[in-house]
C-alpha positions in Angstrom: -17.1 7.8 5.7 -15.4 6.4 2.6 -12.8 8.2 0.6 -11.7 6.7 -2.7 -8.6 8.1 -4.4 -10.1 10.3 -7.1 -7.5 12.9 -7.8 -6.8 12.5 -11.6 -3.1 13.1 -11.0 -3.0 9.9 -8.9 -5.0 7.7 -11.2 -3.1 5.0 -13.0 -3.8 4.3 -16.7 -6.9 2.1 -17.1 -4.7 -0.8 -18.3 -2.5 -0.6 -15.2 -4.7 -3.2 -13.4 -4.5 -1.7 -10.0 -7.2 -0.1 -7.8 -6.5 1.5 -4.5 -9.0 2.7 -1.9 -8.1 4.9 1.1 -10.6 4.8 4.0 -10.5 5.5 7.8 -9.0 2.6 9.7 -10.9 0.5 12.2 -9.1 2.1 15.2 -8.6 5.8 15.9 -5.3 7.0 14.6 -5.3 4.6 11.6 -6.1 4.8 7.9 -6.7 1.7 5.7 -5.3 1.5 2.2 -6.7 -1.4 0.2 -5.3 -2.5 -3.1 -6.8 -4.8 -5.7 -5.2 -6.2 -8.9 -1.5 -6.4 -9.7 1.4 -4.4 -8.4 4.3 -4.2 -10.9 6.8 -2.0 -12.6 4.1 -0.2 -14.5 2.0 0.9 -11.6 4.2 0.8 -8.5 4.7 4.6 -8.8 0.9 5.0 -8.4 0.9 2.9 -5.2 3.9 4.9 -3.9 2.1 8.2 -4.5 -1.0 7.0 -2.6 1.0 5.6 0.3 3.1 8.7 0.7 0.1 10.9 0.5 -1.6 8.8 3.2 1.5 9.1 5.4 1.6 12.9 5.0 -2.1 13.8 5.0 -3.6 11.4 7.5 -1.0 11.5 10.2 -1.9 8.0 11.2 -0.7 4.4 11.1 -1.2 3.0 7.6 -2.9 -0.4 7.6 -2.3 -2.0 4.2 -4.8 -4.6 2.9 -3.3 -6.5 0.0 -5.7 -9.5 0.2 -7.0 -8.9 -3.3 -3.5 -8.4 -4.9 -3.0 -11.2 -7.4 0.7 -10.3 -8.2 3.5 -8.2 -6.7 6.9 -7.9 -8.2 10.2 -6.4 -6.9 9.1 -2.9 -7.9 6.0 -3.4 -5.7 8.1 -4.7 -2.8 10.5 -1.7 -3.2 7.5 0.6 -3.0 6.2 -1.0 0.2 9.6 -0.8 1.8 10.1 2.9 0.7 6.7 3.8 2.1 7.5 2.0 5.4 10.7 4.0 5.6 8.8 7.3 4.9 6.2 6.4 7.6 8.9 5.6 10.2 10.7 8.9 9.4 7.3 10.7 10.0 6.8 8.9 13.3 4.1 6.6 11.9 3.8 2.9 11.1 2.9 1.0 8.0 1.7 -2.6 8.4 0.3 -5.1 6.0 -2.8 -6.4 7.8 -4.0 -8.9 5.0 -2.2 -10.4 2.0 -3.0 -12.9 -0.6 -1.0 -16.0 -1.2 1.3 -14.4 -3.8 2.1 -11.4 -1.6 2.7 -13.8 1.4 5.1 -15.8 -0.7 7.0 -12.7 -1.8 7.4 -11.6 1.8 8.6 -15.0 2.8 11.1 -15.3 -0.1 12.6 -11.9 0.6 12.5 -12.2 4.4 10.7 -8.9 4.7 7.6 -10.1 6.5 8.8 -8.9 9.9 9.4 -5.4 8.5 5.9 -5.0 7.0 3.6 -6.8 9.4 
């Protein structure tokens, strides 16, 4: 079963450069959110909406695949940390399971890897 975010209210503008897919996770009680493109000031709100919707509607641990993210700025990192906080408040987890070099570097530079993996 594959579910792609298709609600028009949650779609970023075409020029935003970010695609997000939400699918059932590999283990029971998980949901996988995979992002592709760039996460920045212009589209971080879209990512936040998708992650918060996944926390609320799936009642599962969120496994975040950022392997195909080419860029992530501080707005993107803030979104990830806010989503983690919301997940923890809801009694769930949010974990980055895969990340590209640029995301890995951001996590290292900001010393947030342990919070998100």
